[in-house]
N, C-alpha and C positions, 0 to 999 in steps of 0.2 A: 803829871804823867806817872811819876813813881808811885803815887798812891794807887792809881788804877792798876798798875803792874803788880803791886803788892796784893791788891784785892784779888786779882786774877790768880796769883800764886796761892793765896789762901784758899780760894774757892776750888782750885785744882786739887789741892791737898785734901780738902773736905770730900771731894768726889772720889779720889783715890781711896781714902779711908772707908767711905761708905761702901765702895765696891770691893773692899778687901784687896786692893792692888791687883785685881783680876780683870782680864779682858772680858767684856760682857758678850763678845761674839764667839771667841774660840776657847776661852777658859785659861789662857796663859796667866800664870801668877808671877808677878814681879818679886824678885828676891833682892834685898839690899846688897847682897854679896855680888850681884850681877854688875853693879856699878851705877853710873849716872842714870837716874830714873827716866829722864826725857829721851834716852836712847832706846828705851824698852816699852814704856806705856805713855799714852797721851790722853788728854781730856777732849772728848768729842761732843759736838752738838748733835743730838739725836735728830731733831728737825733743824736743818741748816738755817742760819740767820737769814740768808738770801731767800729762803722759802717761807719765812715768817716765824721761825723758831725764836724763842726768847734767848737773849745773849747770856744772861747771868743767872738764869733760873736752874737750880739744881735738878729739877724734874726733867729738864731738857739736856742734861749732861750725863755722859757715861764714860767709863774707862775703857779704852781700846788699846791693844798692843799696836806697835808701829805698823806692822803688816796689815792688820785688819783696818786700821785707820786709813791707810793709803787706799785700800780697796773700797772702803765706804766713801771716801772723798771722791774717788773716780766715779762711783755710781751717782753720788749727789750732783756732780758736775754734769753728768749725762742727763739726769732728770731736769736740771735747771736749763740746759741747752734745749731740751725738747719743749719745755714750757715756753721758753723765749721764741722758739721756732713757731709753735702753735699760735702764740700771741701775735707774732709778725704776720702770719697767714691770715689770722682773724682781722687784723687791722687793714691789711691789703684788700680783703674781701669787702670790708665796709667801704673803703675808698672806691673800689670798683663799682659797687652798688650805687654810691652817690653820683659817680660819673654817668652811669647808665641812666639814672633818673634825670640828670641834667640834660643829657642828649635826647631822651624821650620827650621832655618838655619842649626842647628846641624844635624837634621834628613836628610835634603837635602844633606848635605856633606857626609853622610854615604851611600847614594844611588848610 
C-alpha cells in the first residue's frame, strides 16, 4: 500500500511540476511560502475514473486549485448522476417492453 501511495505522490509532483504549480482552470499559482501544498492545489482527473478516465495517466491529470477542484468535482458528480439516471430509465424501458411483449403473446394465445 505504501508503494502505491508513494507512486501517487510522485505522480502528483510530476503533474504539479508539468503544470508549473498553476491551476489549469483559473490560473492560480501556488507559492511555497503559502504553506502546505495540499491546502492550495490538488491533482485532478480530467475525465473522472468513474466515467472511464485513466487513473494514473499523466494525460488525464491536471493541477487545480482547491476551489476549482471542488467546483469540477461537483460538476463531475452531477454528470455521473445524470448518466446513471439515464441508464436506469433505459433499463426500465427495456423491462417494460419485455413485459409488454409477454402480455401481447399471452393475449394472442387466448384468441
